[in-house]
DRENBA-652269 format. One line per 3 residues: number of its first residue (from 0); their letters; for each residue z, x, y of C-alpha. Coordinates in Angstrom, 1 decimal. Layout:
# residues N
NUM> A> Z,X,Y  ...
END
This chain:
# residues 466
0> MLF> -18.0,-5.2,-3.3  -19.4,-6.9,-0.2  -19.3,-10.7,0.2
3> SSP> -22.8,-10.5,1.5  -24.2,-8.2,-1.4  -26.4,-10.0,-4.0
6> LFL> -24.1,-8.8,-6.7  -21.4,-11.0,-5.2  -23.3,-14.0,-4.2
9> FFV> -25.3,-14.2,-7.5  -23.4,-12.5,-10.1  -19.7,-12.6,-9.2
12> LPP> -18.9,-15.8,-7.1  -20.8,-18.4,-9.3  -18.9,-17.3,-12.6
15> TLL> -15.8,-17.3,-10.6  -16.1,-20.6,-9.4  -17.1,-22.0,-12.9
18> LYV> -14.0,-20.2,-14.4  -11.9,-21.7,-11.9  -13.2,-25.4,-12.1
21> LAP> -13.1,-25.4,-16.0  -9.6,-23.9,-16.2  -6.7,-26.3,-16.7
24> RVL> -4.5,-26.9,-13.9  -1.7,-24.8,-15.3  -4.0,-21.9,-15.8
27> KNT> -5.9,-22.0,-12.3  -3.7,-19.2,-10.9  -4.1,-17.1,-14.1
30> ALL> -8.0,-17.4,-13.8  -8.0,-16.6,-9.9  -5.6,-13.4,-10.6
33> VAS> -8.0,-12.2,-13.5  -10.9,-12.5,-11.1  -9.1,-10.9,-8.4
36> LLF> -8.0,-8.0,-10.4  -11.7,-7.6,-11.6  -12.8,-7.9,-7.9
39> YAW> -10.5,-5.2,-6.9  -11.0,-2.8,-9.8  -14.8,-2.8,-9.4
42> GEP> -14.4,-1.0,-6.3  -11.1,1.1,-7.0  -10.6,1.4,-10.7
45> VAV> -7.8,3.9,-10.4  -6.3,2.6,-7.3  -5.8,-0.9,-8.7
48> LVV> -3.4,0.7,-10.9  -1.5,2.3,-8.0  -1.3,-0.9,-6.1
51> LAS> -0.5,-2.9,-9.3  2.6,-0.4,-9.7  3.6,-1.0,-6.2
54> ALL> 3.6,-4.6,-6.5  5.5,-4.6,-9.7  8.4,-2.6,-7.9
57> DYA> 8.3,-5.3,-5.1  8.7,-8.1,-7.6  11.5,-6.2,-9.4
60> LGP> 13.4,-5.6,-6.1  13.1,-9.2,-4.9  16.4,-10.4,-6.5
63> RVE> 18.3,-7.4,-5.3  17.1,-7.7,-1.7  18.6,-11.1,-1.6
66> RPG> 22.1,-9.7,-2.5  24.6,-10.1,0.2  25.8,-7.3,2.6
69> REG> 24.8,-3.6,2.6  23.8,-3.4,-0.9  20.8,-5.9,-0.3
72> ERW> 20.1,-3.9,2.8  19.6,-0.6,0.8  17.4,-2.3,-1.8
75> LAL> 15.3,-3.7,1.0  15.0,0.0,2.7  13.9,1.1,-0.7
78> GVC> 11.1,-1.4,-0.9  9.9,-0.8,2.6  9.9,3.0,2.4
81> ANL> 8.3,2.6,-1.0  5.5,0.7,0.7  5.1,3.1,3.5
84> LLL> 5.0,5.9,1.4  2.1,4.4,-0.5  0.2,4.1,2.8
87> FVY> 1.2,7.5,4.1  0.1,9.4,1.0  -3.2,7.8,0.8
90> KYA> -4.1,7.3,4.5  -2.1,9.7,6.5  -1.2,13.0,4.4
93> DFL> -4.6,14.7,5.1  -4.4,13.8,8.7  -0.8,15.3,9.2
96> LDT> -2.1,18.5,7.1  -5.1,18.8,9.6  -2.7,18.3,12.7
99> VQP> -0.3,21.2,11.6  -3.0,23.5,10.0  -3.3,25.5,13.2
102> LAR> 0.3,26.2,13.2  0.8,26.8,9.4  -2.1,28.8,8.7
105> PIL> -0.9,32.2,10.0  2.2,31.7,8.0  1.1,29.8,4.9
108> GPL> -2.6,30.1,4.8  -4.9,27.1,4.4  -3.1,24.1,3.4
111> PHL> -4.6,22.3,0.6  -5.7,18.5,0.9  -5.1,15.5,-1.1
114> NLA> -8.6,14.2,-0.6  -7.5,10.8,-2.2  -9.9,7.9,-2.1
117> LPL> -8.4,5.3,0.3  -7.5,1.9,-1.9  -9.5,-1.0,-0.7
120> GVS> -7.5,-2.9,2.2  -4.4,-0.8,1.4  -3.3,-1.2,5.1
123> FIV> -3.4,-5.1,4.9  -1.9,-5.1,1.3  1.1,-3.0,2.4
126> FEK> 1.9,-5.0,5.3  1.9,-8.3,3.4  4.0,-6.6,0.7
129> ITY> 6.6,-5.7,3.2  6.6,-9.2,4.7  7.7,-10.4,1.2
132> LVD> 10.6,-8.2,1.0  11.8,-8.7,4.6  11.3,-12.5,4.6
135> LRR> 13.4,-12.7,1.5  16.2,-10.6,3.0  16.0,-13.1,6.1
138> GES> 15.9,-16.1,4.0  12.6,-17.1,5.5  10.8,-17.4,2.0
141> RRA> 11.6,-18.3,-1.6  11.2,-15.7,-4.1  7.9,-15.8,-6.1
144> RSL> 8.0,-18.4,-9.0  6.5,-15.9,-11.3  5.1,-12.3,-11.5
147> RDY> 1.6,-14.1,-11.8  1.9,-15.8,-8.5  3.2,-12.9,-6.7
150> LLF> 0.4,-10.6,-7.9  -2.0,-13.3,-6.9  -0.6,-13.2,-3.5
153> VFF> -1.1,-9.4,-3.4  -4.6,-9.2,-4.8  -6.2,-12.7,-4.0
156> FPK> -9.7,-11.3,-3.5  -10.9,-13.5,-0.5  -8.4,-11.7,1.7
159> VLA> -7.9,-8.6,-0.2  -10.3,-6.4,1.7  -9.7,-7.0,5.4
162> GPI> -7.2,-9.9,5.9  -6.1,-12.1,7.4  -2.6,-10.7,7.0
165> IKY> -0.5,-13.6,5.5  3.1,-14.0,4.7  4.1,-15.2,1.2
168> HEI> 6.0,-18.4,2.2  2.6,-19.5,4.1  0.9,-20.0,0.6
171> DDA> 4.0,-20.4,-1.6  3.4,-24.3,-1.9  -0.2,-23.7,-2.6
174> LRD> 0.6,-21.1,-5.3  3.0,-23.9,-6.8  0.5,-26.8,-6.7
177> RRA> -2.6,-27.5,-4.8  -5.7,-29.7,-4.8  -9.0,-28.8,-3.6
180> DWD> -11.1,-31.9,-3.1  -14.9,-32.0,-2.3  -14.2,-32.2,1.5
183> DRA> -12.3,-28.9,1.1  -15.2,-27.2,-0.9  -17.8,-28.5,1.5
186> WGL> -15.8,-27.0,4.5  -15.1,-23.8,2.6  -18.9,-23.4,1.8
189> LRF> -19.9,-23.9,5.4  -17.4,-21.7,6.7  -18.4,-19.0,4.2
192> LWG> -22.0,-19.4,5.2  -21.4,-19.3,9.0  -19.3,-16.1,8.4
195> LAR> -22.2,-14.5,6.2  -24.6,-15.4,9.2  -22.5,-13.7,11.8
198> KVL> -22.2,-10.7,9.6  -25.8,-10.2,8.4  -27.7,-11.7,11.3
201> IAD> -25.5,-10.3,14.3  -23.2,-7.8,13.3  -25.3,-5.5,10.8
204> VCG> -28.3,-5.7,13.5  -26.1,-4.3,16.4  -24.7,-1.9,14.1
207> QVA> -27.9,-0.1,13.8  -27.9,0.4,17.8  -24.5,1.5,17.8
210> DRA> -24.8,4.2,14.7  -27.7,5.6,16.7  -25.8,5.7,19.8
213> FDP> -22.8,7.3,18.2  -24.7,9.7,15.9  -23.7,13.2,16.8
216> ANA> -27.4,14.3,16.3  -28.6,12.2,19.3  -26.2,14.1,21.9
219> PIG> -26.1,14.3,24.6  -26.4,10.7,25.6  -27.1,9.4,29.1
222> FAG> -25.4,6.7,31.1  -27.6,3.7,29.8  -27.5,4.8,26.4
225> AWI> -23.8,5.0,26.4  -23.2,1.7,27.8  -25.7,0.1,25.3
228> GVL> -24.1,1.9,22.5  -20.8,0.6,23.5  -22.1,-3.0,24.0
231> AFT> -23.7,-3.1,20.6  -20.5,-1.9,19.1  -18.6,-4.5,21.1
234> VQI> -20.8,-7.2,19.6  -20.9,-5.6,16.1  -17.1,-5.2,15.5
237> YFD> -16.4,-8.8,16.6  -18.9,-10.4,14.6  -18.4,-8.1,11.6
240> FAG> -14.6,-8.7,11.6  -14.7,-12.4,12.5  -17.6,-13.0,10.1
243> YSD> -15.4,-11.4,7.2  -12.5,-13.6,8.4  -14.8,-16.7,8.3
246> MAL> -16.0,-15.9,4.6  -12.4,-15.2,3.6  -11.0,-18.5,4.9
249> GLA> -14.2,-20.4,3.4  -13.7,-18.9,-0.1  -9.9,-19.5,0.1
252> RIF> -10.5,-23.1,1.1  -12.8,-23.5,-1.9  -9.8,-22.7,-4.2
255> GFR> -7.3,-24.8,-2.2  -5.7,-22.4,-0.1  -5.6,-22.7,3.8
258> LRE> -5.3,-19.2,5.3  -4.4,-19.0,9.0  -7.1,-18.4,11.5
261> NFA> -7.6,-14.7,12.7  -9.8,-15.1,15.6  -10.1,-17.4,18.7
264> HPY> -13.0,-16.2,21.0  -11.3,-13.0,22.1  -14.0,-12.0,24.5
267> GAT> -13.3,-15.1,26.6  -9.6,-13.5,27.4  -8.6,-13.0,31.0
270> SFT> -6.0,-10.3,30.3  -5.1,-8.0,27.5  -2.1,-10.2,26.5
273> EFW> -4.3,-12.9,26.2  -7.0,-10.8,24.2  -4.2,-10.1,21.7
276> KRW> -3.4,-13.7,21.4  -7.1,-14.2,20.3  -8.0,-11.0,18.3
279> HIS> -6.9,-10.1,14.8  -4.0,-12.8,15.4  -2.4,-12.3,12.0
282> LTT> -1.8,-8.4,12.9  -0.6,-9.5,16.4  1.9,-11.8,14.9
285> WIR> 2.8,-9.3,12.2  3.8,-6.6,14.7  5.6,-8.9,16.9
288> SYL> 7.9,-10.3,13.9  8.2,-7.1,12.1  8.1,-4.2,14.7
291> YIP> 8.5,-5.4,18.3  11.4,-7.9,17.9  13.4,-5.5,15.4
294> LGG> 12.7,-2.6,18.1  14.6,-4.9,20.6  11.8,-7.0,22.2
297> NRR> 12.4,-7.9,25.6  16.2,-8.2,25.2  17.1,-4.9,26.5
300> GPA> 15.6,-4.6,29.9  12.2,-4.2,31.5  12.1,-0.3,30.7
303> RTY> 12.9,-0.8,27.1  10.6,-3.8,26.9  7.7,-1.8,28.2
306> LNL> 8.5,1.0,25.7  8.6,-1.2,22.7  5.2,-2.9,23.6
309> WLC> 3.5,0.6,24.2  5.0,1.8,20.9  4.0,-1.1,19.1
312> FLL> 0.4,-0.7,20.1  0.4,2.9,19.6  1.4,2.4,16.0
315> SGL> -1.2,-0.4,15.8  -3.8,2.2,16.6  -2.6,4.6,14.0
318> WHG> -2.6,1.8,11.6  -6.1,1.3,12.2  -7.1,4.8,11.0
321> AAW> -5.9,8.5,10.8  -7.5,10.0,13.8  -6.5,10.7,17.3
324> TFV> -9.1,8.4,18.6  -7.2,5.6,17.0  -4.0,6.7,18.4
327> LWG> -5.7,6.9,21.9  -7.2,3.4,21.5  -3.6,2.0,20.6
330> AWH> -2.2,3.9,23.6  -4.9,2.5,26.0  -4.2,-1.1,24.9
333> GAF> -0.5,-0.7,24.9  -0.9,0.6,28.4  -2.7,-2.4,29.7
336> MVL> -0.2,-4.7,27.7  2.5,-3.0,30.0  0.5,-3.5,33.0
339> DRQ> 0.1,-7.1,32.2  3.9,-7.5,32.5  3.8,-5.8,35.9
342> SWW> 2.0,-6.3,39.2  -1.4,-5.8,37.6  -1.2,-9.4,36.1
345> KWT> 0.0,-10.9,39.4  -2.8,-9.2,41.3  -5.7,-10.0,38.8
348> GKL> -4.2,-13.6,38.4  -5.4,-14.3,42.1  -9.3,-13.5,41.0
351> PSP> -11.6,-16.2,39.6  -11.6,-16.5,36.0  -15.0,-15.2,35.5
354> LRV> -14.0,-12.1,37.2  -11.1,-11.5,35.2  -13.1,-12.2,31.9
357> AGT> -15.6,-9.5,32.9  -12.8,-7.0,33.9  -10.9,-7.4,30.9
360> LAL> -14.0,-7.2,28.6  -15.1,-3.9,30.5  -11.8,-2.3,29.8
363> VMI> -11.8,-3.6,26.2  -15.5,-2.0,26.0  -14.0,1.3,27.0
366> GWA> -11.3,0.8,24.3  -14.3,0.3,21.7  -15.7,3.5,22.9
369> IFR> -12.4,5.3,22.0  -12.2,3.4,18.6  -15.9,4.2,17.6
372> SHG> -16.1,7.9,18.7  -16.1,10.3,15.7  -13.5,12.7,17.4
375> LPQ> -12.3,13.7,20.8  -15.1,16.0,21.6  -17.6,13.1,21.4
378> LGQ> -15.3,10.7,23.1  -15.4,13.0,26.1  -19.1,12.9,25.9
381> VLG> -19.4,9.2,25.7  -16.6,8.4,28.4  -18.2,11.1,30.6
384> AMA> -21.7,9.4,30.1  -20.3,6.0,30.9  -18.8,7.1,34.2
387> RPG> -21.9,8.8,35.6  -24.5,6.3,36.8  -28.0,7.9,36.6
390> LEG> -27.0,10.4,34.2  -30.1,11.1,31.9  -29.8,12.0,28.1
393> QFL> -31.5,11.4,24.8  -33.5,8.3,24.9  -31.7,5.4,23.0
396> AVR> -34.5,3.2,21.4  -33.5,-0.5,21.1  -35.9,-2.7,19.0
399> AHE> -36.8,-6.3,20.1  -34.7,-7.9,17.2  -31.7,-5.7,18.0
402> ATA> -31.8,-6.5,21.6  -32.2,-10.2,20.8  -28.9,-9.9,18.4
405> MAI> -27.0,-8.1,21.0  -27.7,-10.7,23.7  -27.1,-13.8,21.4
408> GLI> -23.9,-12.4,20.2  -22.7,-11.5,23.7  -23.7,-14.7,25.2
411> AAL> -22.4,-16.8,22.3  -18.9,-14.9,22.3  -18.5,-15.6,26.0
414> IAA> -19.7,-19.1,26.0  -17.9,-20.1,22.8  -14.7,-19.4,24.9
417> TPW> -15.3,-21.8,27.6  -13.3,-25.2,27.9  -16.7,-27.2,28.1
420> VKD> -17.7,-25.8,24.8  -14.7,-26.8,23.1  -14.7,-30.2,24.6
423> LTA> -18.3,-30.7,23.7  -17.5,-29.5,20.1  -14.4,-31.9,19.8
426> RAS> -16.8,-34.8,21.0  -19.5,-33.8,18.5  -17.2,-33.7,15.6
429> AIP> -16.5,-37.5,16.0  -20.1,-38.1,15.6  -21.4,-38.2,12.1
432> AAR> -25.0,-37.4,12.8  -23.9,-34.4,15.1  -21.7,-33.0,12.2
435> AAA> -24.6,-33.4,9.7  -27.0,-31.6,12.2  -24.4,-28.7,12.6
438> SLA> -23.9,-28.6,8.8  -27.5,-28.4,8.3  -28.1,-25.5,10.8
441> IVL> -25.3,-23.8,9.2  -26.7,-23.9,5.9  -30.2,-22.9,7.1
444> LGV> -28.6,-19.8,8.9  -26.7,-19.1,5.8  -30.0,-19.2,3.7
447> LAI> -31.5,-16.8,6.0  -28.6,-14.5,5.9  -29.0,-14.5,2.1
450> AKA> -32.7,-13.6,2.3  -32.0,-10.7,4.7  -29.2,-9.3,2.6
453> LTT> -31.6,-9.3,-0.1  -33.9,-7.0,1.7  -31.4,-4.7,3.4
456> TFN> -29.4,-1.6,2.7  -25.5,-1.4,2.1  -23.8,-2.5,5.2
459> PFL> -19.9,-2.5,4.5  -17.3,-4.4,6.8  -15.9,-2.0,9.3
462> YFR> -12.6,-3.0,8.3  -12.9,-1.7,4.8  -11.9,1.7,5.9
465> F> -8.5,0.5,7.2
END
């Protein structure tokens, strides 16, 4: 169920808010849990039972994971493996069968596939569930006060579909006791409307161009069409994912939860290291805490540091999707993260900041071409077209409103990252009239986005598939 769909906006969110407001304080978590389970079950009526069973196992393992010595470590290993098994079966089993099919077919014949529907947000949910067990073992988190609170942590509907990835101890206090005043609700509503506008007015429009550019039926594509398509996807994925995060943070704030920010103007980054400090921040911090550091981090010499970095981003690519294009995308980013630690960073550091931003963005866009391609054959065609100026191909029509959305999105993403805009924003926030004008503008954009959502077809969030 999309946050931008009329079903959610008019028939799900209002009664949920009403139920929550009317519920006594001691039952507010229960009301939110019921709403969250119904929200998840609407899209995945069977998978919700699977995820629920997995969450019950985590909760039962909690006290055992805290036991001293090797006994606690064994229970932790069981919990982590159970979560990874859930992710593997639903997301990677068929990918593995496809990979070994050419070798196994002469001996075993065609291998049967599971063809299981991917549970909504399973990658995000599994990572969060692992953090709960690991943090219990490390002593960084308290055990959930009740099964209800733990299930609400897992299924909380604002973040269940595409994050941000949160740790239990980050919302533990709010689960135990919280208050949402009218300032919180006003902030949450404005943040939700801002995200809705970014999703509907920019991302969905740019997505129409990207879909045509990467449609195999439109091949072969020329140099201009390839770069236009990649540019459209570059704007689309940022405004789509960041827009969802805005809506998730806004909804959570309305209910009294303050989730961590997930984006910080990533297209203004001057290096890949900076890009990953600004893009999908919750995933980057998860990888650092639960993968990079346990692998040894930077404590075992330069060679091991580079290997750990590259492996982390290789696995990050695989986490995004069960396809070789995602693996290559992770390897691409991992390679430049390693280069950032070497002479590449020292050389590029001497360039003017605008050139470093442009260079990093161009390389990120090549990565998005890898990410968006349907498979390796199409990837070869797209990258080949991008590398051959003057190459002619199928004409890629771009309508006026699509070109406008692409231009506004790219310019806004770049300008918003500049120091003078941050300074201007800080100054304006101290002026009541400026705050009122900004709020009115956001409300108008939100109303326009709702009106557009009522007249357009289904446009899912890109990260639903992950």
